[in-house]
N, C-alpha and C positions, 0 to 999 in steps of 0.2 A: 173151415167147418171138419175138415180131414182131421184135423188134430185136435179137434175138442171130443172126436167118438173116438181116438185111440186112447186105452186105456196107459195109465203112467209107466207099466214094465215095458210098452212097447215103442216108447219114445226113442229118437235116434242119438246116440252118443254125440256130443260136441267135438271130441277129439279128433283133431284132422292131423291124421298121416301123412298129409302131402300127396297124397296117389291122387285126388282130383287135380293138382297142380300139374303133376307129370302129365297124368293125360290130358290136357288142356296144351302143354307145350307142344307134346307128340302131334296134336292133332293140328297144331297151329304150323308146325314145322311142314307137315304133308301138304296143308295145304298152300304153304309158300312155294314148297317142291312142284307142286300142280301147276298154279299162275306162271313160275316161271315157266316152266314147260309148255304151256299153253301159250305163254306170250312170244318165248323161239318159235313156235310153231305158226302163229300171224305173222311174224315178220317174215317167216320161210316162205308164206302165202302171198305177202304187200310183195317181195321184193320177185318173186317170179312174174308176178303180175307188171310189175312195173319194166322188168326186162323186156317182156313180150310189147309192152305197150311201146315201147321205144324204137321197131323194130320199121321204121319208117324211112324210106328211102329221102335221104339227103342229097342233093346235087352238091353242095360243096365237097361233101366228105365221100363221097360216091359218084364218079363221073359217066359211070357205068353202070346198068339196072338191068334187069330179067324179069320182062311181065311173063308170068307164068299162069296163063288161063287154061282151062281144060277144054278140049276140041272135040264138039260133040257133031259125031256124024252123022244123028238119027234125028228125024224132024220132030218137031213137036205133036204132031198128029198121030206118027209110029208110037210115043212113048204113052199117048192116052188111051191105046188099044185095049179095052176088057171087055169082056164075055155081054156085058150089059150094053145095050146099043142105046138105052135113052141116057145114062150115067154117060156115055162118051160123047153124046151131044150137048150136054151139061156142061162138062169139063172142057171142050172144045170152046163154046161160048163165053166160060169165064176165062181161058186162054187166053182169047183175042181179045177180051176186054183188059186183060191185065197189060195186053202188048200195045193196045192204042191207050192205054193210060201211062205208060210212061215213055211212049211218042210225044204225050199231049203235054206231060212233064217236063221234058227236055225243050217242047217247043218254046213253055211259057217261061221257062228259067232261062232261055237264050233270048227271046224277042221281047218279052212284056216286062220283067220283073224291074229292071234298070229303070224303066219308064215308068214304073207302077211307084217305085221306092223313091224317085227325085222329083214327082209331080209336085209341080209349087215350088221347088227350091231355089229355083231360079230369080232375076230383078224383076223389078216390076218395067214393064213395057209400057211406053205412051202410043197412042195414035197419031 
C-alpha cells in the first residue's frame, strides 16, 4: 500500500552500493563477539560452581578433616528477646516446634525408615 501511494519521483533507486552488506557484516561480527564473551562468562561461572561443588571431604584423599562449626554461647531464648511480648511467645513456640520436628525426623530416619522401606521384601514364611 505504501508503495502505491508514493509518486514515481520518490521511488528508491535500485542501485546497491554495498552499504547494507557492510553494515550487516559489522553487526554480525559484533553479535559473534558478544556471543563469544557471553559463552566465556558462562564457562567461568560453571567452572567456579564446579570447583565449589568438589569441596567434599574424601577419606581416601584427606585422612584428616576439620569440622568448623560456629559455637553459639547464647541460648535460643536470649536470641528471641524483643520488645513485643506476644511476638516473643509466638517465636518461642515456633522455635520449640522446629526443635521437636528435628528430633522426630532424626528418630524416624534412624528407627523406622529401614523397616518401612523393606516391609514385605523378605521371603515367604510358612507357619
